[in-house]
C-alpha positions as CSV (number, residue, x, y, z in Angstrom):
1,M,-1.7,-35.9,26.9
2,S,-3.9,-33.6,24.9
3,L,-2.5,-30.6,23.1
4,C,-5.8,-28.7,22.9
5,L,-5.7,-25.1,23.8
6,S,-8.6,-23.3,25.4
7,I,-10.4,-20.6,23.5
8,P,-9.2,-17.7,25.7
9,R,-5.5,-18.8,25.1
10,V,-6.0,-19.0,21.4
11,R,-7.6,-15.6,21.4
12,G,-4.7,-14.2,23.4
13,L,-2.2,-15.7,21.0
14,L,-4.1,-14.3,18.0
15,L,-4.1,-10.8,19.6
16,L,-0.4,-11.0,20.3
17,L,0.5,-12.2,16.7
18,P,0.2,-8.8,15.0
19,V,2.4,-7.2,17.6
20,L,5.1,-9.9,17.1
21,L,4.9,-10.0,13.4
22,G,4.1,-6.3,12.6
23,A,6.6,-3.5,11.9
24,C,7.6,-1.5,14.9
25,G,8.7,2.1,15.2
26,V,9.8,5.0,17.4
27,Q,9.6,8.7,17.0
28,S,11.6,11.7,18.1
29,T,11.0,15.4,18.0
30,F,13.8,17.8,17.2
31,T,12.6,21.1,18.7
32,G,14.6,24.1,17.5
33,E,16.4,22.3,14.7
34,D,16.4,23.5,11.1
35,P,14.8,20.8,8.9
36,A,17.6,21.1,6.3
37,Q,20.4,20.5,8.8
38,L,18.4,17.7,10.5
39,W,17.9,16.1,7.1
40,R,21.7,16.2,6.4
41,A,22.5,14.8,9.9
42,M,20.0,12.0,9.3
43,Q,21.7,11.1,6.1
44,A,25.2,11.1,7.7
45,V,24.1,8.8,10.5
46,A,22.4,6.4,8.0
47,E,25.4,6.3,5.7
48,S,28.1,5.9,8.5
49,P,26.6,4.0,11.5
50,T,28.8,3.6,14.5
51,Y,28.5,0.6,16.8
52,D,31.8,1.2,18.7
53,K,30.3,2.5,21.9
54,G,29.7,0.5,25.0
55,D,31.1,-2.8,26.1
56,I,33.7,-4.0,23.6
57,T,32.6,-7.6,24.0
58,K,29.1,-6.7,22.6
59,R,30.0,-4.5,19.7
60,W,28.6,-5.1,16.2
61,T,30.6,-5.0,13.0
62,V,28.8,-3.5,9.9
63,V,29.1,-6.0,7.1
64,E,26.9,-4.2,4.6
65,N,25.0,-0.9,4.8
66,I,22.8,0.0,1.8
67,V,21.2,3.5,2.1
68,E,18.6,4.8,-0.3
69,V,17.7,8.5,0.1
70,D,14.5,10.0,-1.2
71,N,14.9,13.8,-1.1
72,V,11.4,14.4,-2.3
73,D,9.6,12.6,0.5
74,W,12.4,13.1,3.1
75,R,12.7,9.3,3.6
76,I,15.7,7.1,4.1
77,D,15.6,3.4,3.5
78,I,18.4,1.3,5.1
79,T,19.3,-2.3,4.6
80,R,22.0,-3.3,7.1
81,H,23.9,-6.5,7.8
82,L,25.7,-6.8,11.2
83,K,27.8,-9.5,12.8
84,R,29.4,-10.0,16.2
85,P,30.9,-12.6,18.4
86,L,29.2,-12.1,21.8
87,R,31.8,-13.0,24.4
88,R,30.8,-13.6,28.0
89,P,33.1,-14.7,30.8
90,G,33.3,-18.5,31.2
91,A,31.2,-19.2,28.0
92,K,32.0,-20.0,24.4
93,P,31.5,-17.0,22.0
94,L,28.0,-16.8,20.5
95,Y,28.2,-15.6,16.9
96,E,25.3,-13.4,16.0
97,D,24.3,-12.4,12.4
98,L,21.6,-9.7,12.1
99,H,19.8,-8.3,9.1
100,W,17.8,-5.0,9.5
101,R,15.6,-3.0,7.2
102,F,14.6,0.4,8.4
103,E,12.6,3.3,7.1
104,I,13.4,6.7,8.5
105,Q,11.2,9.7,7.6
106,L,11.4,13.3,8.5
107,L,7.8,14.4,8.9
108,H,6.7,17.8,7.7
109,E,5.8,19.3,11.1
110,N,6.8,22.1,13.3
111,P,8.9,21.2,15.3
112,P,10.4,18.6,13.0
113,R,9.7,15.0,14.0
114,V,11.4,11.8,12.8
115,Q,9.8,8.4,12.5
116,F,12.1,5.4,12.7
117,S,10.5,2.1,11.7
118,S,11.5,-1.4,11.1
119,I,10.2,-2.8,7.9
120,D,10.6,-6.4,8.9
121,P,9.0,-8.1,11.8
122,A,11.0,-7.4,14.9
123,L,10.8,-7.3,18.7
124,P,9.7,-3.8,19.7
125,T,12.5,-3.5,22.3
126,K,15.2,-4.1,19.6
127,V,13.7,-1.5,17.3
128,Q,13.4,0.9,20.3
129,Y,17.1,0.4,21.1
130,E,18.2,0.9,17.4
131,G,16.0,3.9,17.0
132,D,17.3,5.5,20.2
133,R,20.9,4.8,19.0
134,Y,20.1,6.4,15.7
135,F,18.5,9.5,17.3
136,A,21.5,9.9,19.7
137,E,23.9,9.9,16.8
138,V,21.8,12.5,14.9
139,R,21.7,14.7,18.0
140,S,25.5,14.3,18.4
141,I,26.0,15.6,14.9
142,L,23.5,18.5,15.4
143,S,25.3,19.5,18.6
144,G,28.3,20.6,16.7
145,Y,30.5,17.6,15.8
146,P,31.8,18.0,12.3
147,R,29.8,16.5,9.5
148,P,31.5,14.0,7.0
149,A,32.9,15.9,4.0
150,R,30.8,14.0,1.5
151,L,27.7,15.6,3.0
152,E,28.9,19.2,2.7
153,D,27.3,19.6,-0.7
154,A,24.3,17.3,0.1
155,Q,21.0,18.5,-1.5
156,D,18.8,20.3,0.9
157,P,15.2,18.9,1.2
158,P,12.5,20.8,-0.6
159,T,10.6,23.4,1.3
160,D,6.8,23.7,1.3
């Protein structure tokens, strides 16, 4: 049996390769939000991620969360390590171990827009899910939930 691939199949695989191996990202616009408040909410969510919503059998545990904040460029770099035992009825638990590296940037636009990108190669659907989760937490804080005390005196981003 021959393992030769036809030229069209090879071209298709080569075209698909950058999508699978490239960094992925999602964006969200925050119409009507003050950029300084949005920046503080972005920091709060990055520093204190919550994975306790949804099905308890699928929840992640944060093992490590390293956050680097660049107040000049309005950029947040996150390195995160997550673990979970995925329990399904009638099956043995599946232990998952996940490492993420994200870059989140508040873009200098009106209305403010945030770019959420995975630095490492990742499936676009997983990046979309994590980006949507991040944006939902930011919106939750902006809607009036109290901010963590450690961010009360956080430095405001520079204004242009």
